[in-house]
Every structure is written in structure tokens, then in C-alpha cells.
DRENDO-1510 file (C-alpha; in Angstrom, 1 decimal, always signed):
<recs>
REC; n; res; u; v; w
REC; 1; MET; -0.2; +0.2; +0.3 .
REC; 2; ALA; +1.5; +3.4; -0.3 .
REC; 3; GLN; +2.3; +5.8; +1.6 .
REC; 4; ASN; +0.6; +9.1; +1.8 .
REC; 5; LYS; +3.0; +12.1; +3.6 .
REC; 6; ILE; +0.4; +13.8; +6.0 .
REC; 7; VAL; -0.2; +16.5; +9.1 .
REC; 8; VAL; -2.5; +16.0; +11.6 .
REC; 9; ARG; -3.4; +18.9; +13.6 .
REC; 10; TYR; -4.6; +18.1; +16.7 .
REC; 11; GLN; -7.6; +19.8; +18.2 .
REC; 12; ASP; -5.7; +20.8; +21.2 .
REC; 13; GLY; -3.0; +22.1; +18.8 .
REC; 14; ARG; -1.0; +19.6; +18.7 .
REC; 15; LEU; +0.8; +19.5; +15.8 .
REC; 16; LEU; +2.3; +15.5; +14.0 .
REC; 17; LYS; +4.2; +14.8; +10.4 .
REC; 18; GLY; +4.9; +11.3; +8.9 .
REC; 19; PHE; +3.1; +8.7; +6.7 .
REC; 20; THR; +0.1; +6.6; +7.2 .
REC; 21; ASP; -0.9; +3.7; +4.6 .
REC; 22; ASP; -3.6; +3.0; +6.4 .
REC; 23; PHE; -6.3; +6.4; +6.3 .
REC; 24; PHE; -9.4; +5.7; +5.9 .
REC; 25; PRO; -12.2; +8.8; +6.8 .
REC; 26; ASN; -15.0; +6.4; +7.6 .
REC; 27; LYS; -12.4; +4.8; +10.4 .
REC; 28; ASP; -12.2; +6.0; +13.8 .
REC; 29; ILE; -8.8; +4.5; +14.3 .
REC; 30; PHE; -5.3; +5.0; +11.8 .
REC; 31; HIS; -1.0; +5.0; +12.3 .
REC; 32; ILE; +0.9; +7.2; +11.8 .
REC; 33; THR; +4.7; +6.2; +11.6 .
REC; 34; PRO; +6.2; +10.0; +12.5 .
REC; 35; LEU; +9.4; +11.5; +11.5 .
REC; 36; PRO; +12.6; +11.4; +12.8 .
REC; 37; PRO; +13.6; +12.1; +15.4 .
REC; 38; ALA; +10.4; +10.5; +16.7 .
REC; 39; ALA; +10.1; +6.8; +17.2 .
REC; 40; PRO; +10.5; +4.9; +14.4 .
REC; 41; LYS; +7.1; +3.1; +15.1 .
REC; 42; PRO; +3.6; +3.7; +14.5 .
REC; 43; VAL; +1.1; +5.8; +16.4 .
REC; 44; ASP; -2.5; +5.4; +17.3 .
REC; 45; VAL; -4.3; +8.5; +15.8 .
REC; 46; ARG; -7.8; +9.2; +16.7 .
REC; 47; VAL; -10.0; +10.5; +14.3 .
REC; 48; ALA; -12.3; +12.5; +16.8 .
REC; 49; ASP; -9.0; +14.2; +18.4 .
REC; 50; LEU; -8.4; +15.6; +15.1 .
REC; 51; LYS; -8.9; +19.1; +13.8 .
REC; 52; ALA; -8.2; +18.0; +10.5 .
REC; 53; VAL; -5.4; +15.6; +8.6 .
REC; 54; PHE; -3.2; +17.3; +5.8 .
REC; 55; PHE; -1.8; +15.1; +2.9 .
REC; 56; VAL; +1.1; +17.2; +1.7 .
REC; 57; LYS; +3.6; +17.5; -1.4 .
REC; 58; ASP; +7.1; +18.2; +1.3 .
REC; 59; HIS; +6.8; +17.7; +4.8 .
REC; 60; ARG; +8.4; +20.6; +5.8 .
REC; 61; GLY; +5.9; +23.3; +4.3 .
REC; 62; HIS; +6.2; +26.5; +3.0 .
REC; 63; PRO; +6.8; +29.1; +5.9 .
REC; 64; GLY; +5.9; +32.4; +5.1 .
REC; 65; TYR; +3.7; +31.6; +1.8 .
REC; 66; LYS; -0.2; +32.2; +3.2 .
REC; 67; ASP; -2.9; +29.7; +0.8 .
REC; 68; LEU; -5.0; +32.2; -1.2 .
REC; 69; LYS; -8.4; +32.2; +0.0 .
REC; 70; ASP; -10.3; +33.0; -3.4 .
REC; 71; PHE; -10.9; +31.1; -6.4 .
REC; 72; ASN; -9.3; +33.3; -8.6 .
REC; 73; THR; -7.1; +30.9; -9.7 .
REC; 74; PRO; -7.4; +29.9; -14.0 .
REC; 75; ALA; -7.0; +26.3; -12.4 .
REC; 76; ALA; -10.4; +24.3; -13.1 .
REC; 77; SER; -12.1; +23.3; -10.6 .
REC; 78; VAL; -13.9; +19.9; -9.7 .
REC; 79; GLY; -16.8; +20.0; -6.9 .
REC; 80; ARG; -18.7; +22.4; -4.9 .
REC; 81; LYS; -17.0; +25.4; -3.4 .
REC; 82; LEU; -16.6; +25.4; +0.3 .
REC; 83; LYS; -15.1; +27.7; +2.9 .
REC; 84; VAL; -14.5; +26.1; +6.1 .
REC; 85; VAL; -13.7; +28.2; +9.8 .
REC; 86; PHE; -12.2; +26.2; +12.0 .
REC; 87; LYS; -12.1; +26.5; +16.2 .
REC; 88; ASP; -9.6; +27.7; +16.3 .
REC; 89; GLY; -10.2; +30.4; +13.4 .
REC; 90; GLU; -8.2; +28.8; +10.3 .
REC; 91; VAL; -10.5; +29.7; +7.2 .
REC; 92; ILE; -9.0; +27.2; +4.7 .
REC; 93; ILE; -11.3; +27.5; +1.3 .
REC; 94; GLY; -11.4; +25.2; -1.9 .
REC; 95; THR; -13.8; +22.2; -3.3 .
REC; 96; THR; -15.3; +18.7; -2.4 .
REC; 97; GLN; -17.4; +15.9; -3.3 .
REC; 98; GLY; -18.5; +14.7; -0.4 .
REC; 99; TYR; -19.5; +17.0; +2.0 .
REC; 100; GLN; -22.8; +16.5; +4.0 .
REC; 101; PRO; -23.7; +18.2; +7.4 .
REC; 102; ASN; -24.5; +14.5; +9.5 .
REC; 103; ARG; -20.6; +13.5; +8.1 .
REC; 104; PRO; -18.1; +12.8; +10.6 .
REC; 105; GLY; -15.4; +14.5; +8.2 .
REC; 106; PHE; -15.2; +15.1; +4.4 .
REC; 107; PHE; -12.5; +16.4; +2.2 .
REC; 108; LEU; -11.2; +19.3; +0.2 .
REC; 109; VAL; -9.1; +20.9; -1.9 .
REC; 110; PRO; -7.2; +24.2; -1.7 .
REC; 111; ALA; -8.1; +26.3; -3.9 .
REC; 112; ASP; -4.9; +27.8; -4.1 .
REC; 113; PRO; -2.7; +25.6; -6.5 .
REC; 114; GLN; +0.4; +26.5; -4.8 .
REC; 115; SER; -1.0; +25.4; -1.7 .
REC; 116; ASN; +1.7; +22.6; -0.2 .
REC; 117; ASN; -1.5; +20.7; +1.1 .
REC; 118; ASP; -2.4; +18.3; -2.0 .
REC; 119; ARG; -5.9; +17.7; -0.1 .
REC; 120; CYS; -7.5; +17.6; +3.4 .
REC; 121; PHE; -10.0; +15.4; +5.2 .
REC; 122; VAL; -11.9; +17.8; +8.0 .
REC; 123; VAL; -13.2; +16.4; +11.1 .
REC; 124; ALA; -16.5; +18.3; +11.6 .
REC; 125; THR; -16.2; +18.6; +15.1 .
REC; 126; ALA; -13.7; +20.6; +14.9 .
REC; 127; THR; -15.3; +23.0; +12.5 .
REC; 128; LYS; -17.5; +26.0; +13.5 .
REC; 129; ASN; -18.8; +27.4; +10.5 .
REC; 130; VAL; -19.0; +24.7; +6.8 .
REC; 131; SER; -21.0; +27.0; +3.7 .
REC; 132; PHE; -21.1; +26.9; +0.3 .
REC; 133; VAL; -19.5; +30.1; -1.6 .
</recs>
């Protein structure tokens, strides 16, 4: 199974970077193998404790880069346009093909093609507001 580069953000503010090969949106727990110098053993991650799972291009990210918060880019977007406001105040703009308010979470593809995030899984309990734009 392919290893996905991910960054998980917990609702309490913690952050963990690593790899996973068993994340599924309908499972309550998955595993992440943290980047060194953390222990090389996989760590159990409870989805209910998370804000989001970010599937990233690079674990280092783009320090200082601010993702665009609109759809003024020439790239074609697939799905419905969505604005997510998390309880901690962070805002993400993107597209989704699977948002339903009664589900525990959904995938979102950032509107900014230069974002370090390929996609993210948003945990519904960590959101303050989700709206179509």
C-alpha cells in the first residue's frame, strides 16, 4: 500500500508529521509513522481528537506562504466550492465532492494550486462553520 505524506493537527493544537498507509475516512483510528527524531514505531491516531489530516506535498511546507483564500486562479476546480472556518479561527477555502453535514468529516482540495496541501480531511467536530461559496 502507498505511503501518504501527512500532517495531523489535533483539536488541542498539537501537530504530528509523518506517513500513513491506513487512513480511511470511515475508520475511527489510523496509524502514523512519525518523522525522525520521533520514535520510528507507528502511533495510533484517533480521528475524533483531530482538527484535520493534511495530505501534503512536502513535510517542510512553505514557511511564510499564505494560501490564497479565493477561487481567482485559472485552474479548473472539481466539486462544490466550500469555505471552512475551524473553531481555532483558521479558514480554508477549497472544493469538495463529499460534504454532508451529518457525516463525521469530508475531503477538501485547496483553492490555491500553490498550497502545500494536496487535499485535507476535515473533521466536522473541529469546525465552527462550513458554507458553500
